[in-house]
N, C-alpha and C positions, 0 to 999 in steps of 0.2 A: 679577356674573361677569364675571371677568377673562379676555379673549379674548388669545392671544400670537400673533405672525408669528415662525416659526420660520425661522432662516437658516442652511442647512448646505452644505458642500460636497460633503458624504461619505457617511457611512452615518448621521448624525443618531443615535447610539443614545441620547444624554441628550433632547433632543427626542421622541424616540417612549417612551422611559421616563416621562419627565414627561405626556405624554399616557396613557398607560397608567394612571398614578397621579392624574392630575387632582386635585393638590395645591390645598387652598384652593375646590375646586372648576373651578377656571382650566380652561381647553381651549383647544386648538391651532385655530385659525381658520383658521389657511394656512402652509403648509410651502414654502418659497421656496429653490430651491436656482441658483447658477450655473455648476451642469457637465449639461452633457447627461446622459442616462444615470445621474443618482448613485443609489445603491442608496436612499437617503431617500425616494424618489420611490415605491418600492414597498411599502417599510412604511407610510408615510402612508395609500397607497391603501387596502391593507388595512385601515384603521382608519377610513377613510372621510373624511379630512381631505382637503380641497381643494391640490394643487399648482400652482405655477409653477415654470417654466425660464426665467430671464434670464440669458445668457450674455453675456458681455464682448466685442465686437467686435475684432479686433485693430488693434490702435495707437488703441481708444477709448478717451479721457482717462478717471479712476476718476470724476470727478465725472458725467461725460455717465453713465456706468454707471449710478452711484446714483442719478441723478436718472428713468431707466426702472426701478427697482427700485420707487421711491417710487410712480411712477406705475403699477406694477402693483398695487401693495400697496393704495391708494388703493380700490381694487375691495372692499376686505375691513373688516370691523369690528374694530380690535385696540387694545388698550389698552397693551402690553408686547411689547417685541421681545427674545426669546433667539436668540443666535449659539450653533453646536455646530460647530466645527470648520469658520467659514467664513473661506475662506482668501484673505481678502482684507481689507487696513486701511481702515475705513471713515474718509471723510473727514466734513468739517463740513457738505457738502453732505447728507449722511443723519444726520447726527445730531442738526441743528439742524431736518429737519424731519420727525422721527419721533417715537414716545413715548420712554420712556427705553428704553436698550438694554443689557441683561447678556450677559456671555458669562464662561464658566469656562474657568481655566487651569489644566493640571497641576503647579502648584505652589504652594507657601504665599508668593505673592507678598510681598513685592517679591524675594525671594531665586526665583533662576533664570527670568526674563522668557523670551521668545522661543521659536522654534522647537521646539529641540530641550531640552527642559526636564529631561525624564528621562534624559539623557544627562548634563548638569550635575550632576543631584544626585547619581547614580552616579558622575562623576568628582572629586567632592567628598567623597563620603565620608560622608555625611550618614545620620543613623539614623532621621531622620523625615524626610517630606514632606507632600504632601497637594494638596488642592485650593483653588481660589479664584473665588468669585462675584462678579464687579465691576461696576460701570458700563463702559460702554464710553465712552472718548474718544478723542482724533484720535491721541493718544499710547500708543504699544499697553503692553497689559498695565501701564497705570498709571494705571486708573481709582478713584474712590473702593471701597473693599471692603464687601461685604455680607454675605458670610456665606464663611467657611474651614471645610474636612475636614482632621486631622489621619490621616495612613496612613503604618505603619512600613515601612519600607527592611530586607529582609533579606541577609546575607552573599552567600547564592548569588545574588541578584535579579540580572539581566537587565533588557534596557528594554522586552520584551515581559512579562517578569513584572509590573515596575513598571506599566506600561500599563495591565492587565488590572486590578489590583490599586486603582491612583488611581479607574480609572471605577467598576470595582463597589462600593468602598467607600468614596470619596471623594466623585465627582461624583452616582453615584446616589441621596446622601444629601444634599450641599450644594444642588444645582441645584432641586429640588424644594421644600428648606426654604426657599429664596429666591425662586419664585415663591408659595408657599403666603402668604409674610410679604405679596405683595405683593397676593395676593387678599384678603388680610384687612384692607387698607389701613394697615398697620403701618411704613410705610417712607417717609418724605421725604426726598429727592435734592435737593439744592442743586448745581446745574449751576456756578453760578457758584464758589463756595467749595469746589467740590468736595468736598464730605461726603456721609455717608449718616447717620441717626440710624433706628434700629428701635426703635420704641415695645413696651417690653414685654419686651427681650431681659435678662432678671434672672435671679439666681443664686437662692441661698437652697436649702431642703430640698428644693423642685420645680422645677431651673431649666429652662430652656428647651433648655436644650442640655446634655446628657451628654457626658463621655468617660470610659472604662471603660479603666483602664490598667494590667494585671496581669501579671503574670509566671508563667512554666509554672516550678512547684515540682518535679513529677515527671509521668511519665505512667503510667497503671496495669495493671495485669495484664488488666483490663477495665471494663465500665462496669456498668450495675446489671444485666444481664445477660451472660454470656458471649460473647455475637455482638456485642456495640457495643465498642468501644475506649472510653478513656476516659485524663481527663487532671485533676491538679488546678492548680489558678493561685494564686499568693498576693498578696494586698494586701500589699504593703511598707510603707504606711502604718498598717497598722491597729494599736495601741496593747493595745487587751485581750487577754486571756487567750483563746487559739482552739487549735483544735486542728489549724490547716494548719502554724504553725511551730513545733507543740511536741517537743522532742526525744524520739525514741523510744529507751528506754532498753536494750531490751534487743536489741542490733544484731543477734543471729543469729535473731530472726523474722523471721516473712515480710512484706513491708510491706502498708498498710493498703488496701483495696480502696474502690472509688466508696461501697459499702455502710456500711461501715466510717466512712468519714469523715461522710457522712450520719449517720447514727446517732449518733456521738463528736459530732458538733457540737448534734445536738438535747439530746444529754444533758447536752453541760456546760450550756449555755447553761440548762436547766432547773435545775439543782440553784445556778446562780449567782444564781438569787432569794430564797435564803434564808440568814439569817444565823444559826439554828443549823444543828448537822451536820448535814449531809444527803447521801442517796445517791439514784442514779436507776438504773434497769435500761431501757435501750432495745433495743427488738427490732424490725427492718425498721419505724423510724419510728414504732411507738407505744409507751408508754411499758408495761413489764410492772410496774413499782412504781415508788415514789416516798416516801420517807418521811424525815423529820425525827426527831430523838432526843436526850436528854443527852450520848451519845455516839457516833462515828462508825460503830464496832461493831453499835451498835443499832441505827441508822439503817439500814445494809446490810440488817441482818438483817428488818427491819419492811417494807422494799424488797422482796425477793427474797420475802417471805410474803404478798405482796399474791396475784402470780400466778408460783411459781416453772418449773412449765411454759413458760411464752412466755419466763420470763428466759435459758432455756438457750440457748446459742450469743448471747448478749448481748453488750451495750456497758454497762459501770459508769463511771458519773462521782461525784466523791465532791470535797466540797469543803473539806473537809480534809486533812492532811498523813496519810496511809494509814500507819495503823500495821499491826503484825504480827497483833493479833487480828483487823484487818477484814480484811488479808491471807488470811487461815487460811480466814475465810468464803468469799471472791470466787473462791479454785482450790478450793474444795469441790464444783463443777458447772462444767463448761465453760461460756467465757468469751471473747470474740473479744479485748476492747479491754477495759484500764481505765486512768481518768484521772483525775489529782489535781494539787493544787499543790504536789506534792512527797511522799518516801516515805521512810520510816525504814531504815535498812540491814538492818534484822530485816527488816520489810516485802519491800524488795527480793528478799531471800534466799530468802524464801518464791514470790514471784510467779515469779520468773526460772526455777524449776523446771519451769514449764510451759513448753513450746520455744514454743508455736505463740501465746501471749496476747501482746498488745501493749500495751507499758507506757507510756504518755505520760505526760509532766510538761510543763503547760502552765504552770509557775509561778506568782506569786502572782493569785489572782484579781482584786485590785483592784478599779481602778471601770470603769464601764460608758463606751467610747466611744462604738462604732458604736450611732447609736441609729436607724437608716433599716435596713430590710431589701428586699429584693427576688427576685421570683421570674421568670424567662425564661419569656415564654410566645412561642406561633408568632407573629412579626410584631411581637414587642415586649418589654416590660417590667414587669410590676407593681411599684410602688413604695409600700411606706407606712413609716410610724412604726413603730419594734421596739414591740410590747408590753414595756414594762418595769415594769407593775403587778403585783407579786407577790401573791399570795393568802395571806392567814394561816390556818395550819391548825387551827387550832384557833376559825376562826367563819367567815360568812360575807361577813367585812367584808375589804377590802384592809388589810395590814399599812400600820401606818403608819412600818415601818422598809424599806418597798419602794424596791429600788435608783429611781433618778432619773440623770438626766443632770445630771453637774456643769458649772461654769462653763466647765470646758474642756474639755467633750465636745464630738466634732466631728460632726457632722451630714453621715453617708456613709454608703454602701452597707456592709450584712454581710452576710456568710454564714451567720449566725447564724438560728436558726428556734425561735422558743417550743414545744417541746412542751407537747400538753394530757394534765395528768398524771391518773391514776387514784385515788392514795390514798397520801396522805402519811398518819404516824404512827398509821394505821389508821383514820384518818375522811376520808371520800371529800372531795376537795378542791371548789368550788362548778362545778357544769357548766359544760362550754364552752358560749357561743353559737350557736345553732342557724346554720347556712349554708345 
């Protein structure tokens, strides 16, 4: 277990956060401050962490003060020193006689070093800042970098806004990560070369660190329920046909709701699995029916007849250009959304007669490019490979023509989710595995 000596001059919120999180099993063995009455003392005492106060006497040399700090710390067992708003520049007296010391700086070093990082960021007009955890050297904010975390800067930000966001979204992520790496014995610090190497800090499908960069595409009328606010964010790098970027062809109709997006996404991803003309009807994330046939109209008819009652008010997805015959069947009962890779003029004439039917054109279905999918959960995210094995509607075996990633496919997150279908072509699909 890695034990930490924490040094802070004020509130020490990073130290207390590390104490609460215990990254990698690390624990604070001692909190030391150079200021009488520093708020960190109370926070540490509440957590049962020993505390020490070593103030600097008037005109006392820095080296002498640091020697007294080292002598005080000698009474404690610790492997790592973590600074948090410690308002003193350490000299070689401390650095050479203590274990590796880390500090966190509220910018992406080497940009904006010094005391007024947030003011520098705002004055420079940058749109992205963050924090840096680095090894402490005698040169201020210049030690080798252990890890960093990016944080956006918004037009309306002032220094207080930025300070709180960098602390909560940046430092509270990066500092525990760095401590965890030390606790797991994955960090090699070469003081002479002033370099840091992190074992296993790799990328790939499941990288050690992830950045999620989405842009707000639209605010929604409400979320899953009327009392919930909602919004939809777009991944601008997505090349695959998707409902987020699909244009709505009947501009007078109301915008998609949270549930519409959820159902439309599931329906679209379901019909992508089939080479034959296919149709799916989704209601509240459950397939009311899915079918393939020799024609799109027949596929929709079969999908609808699977459970016509549940299909009322559902979302329809088609994997061929929608023709007039299919459109006539779609509008025969109430539907919320229809999705297709195109529409004939005659089909649009039929569909646009329904004022509140949202018509989405996702363009050419093309190839699967998003091969990872994720689900946010409280405290984190579940990430897995997307299920790209297509069922063969005529047997229980997977189709040899199942969609698979191409050599140009990218491994990134997808909002897509494969729905479990109930019945294509009148024959049930293989049952979903028990969970």
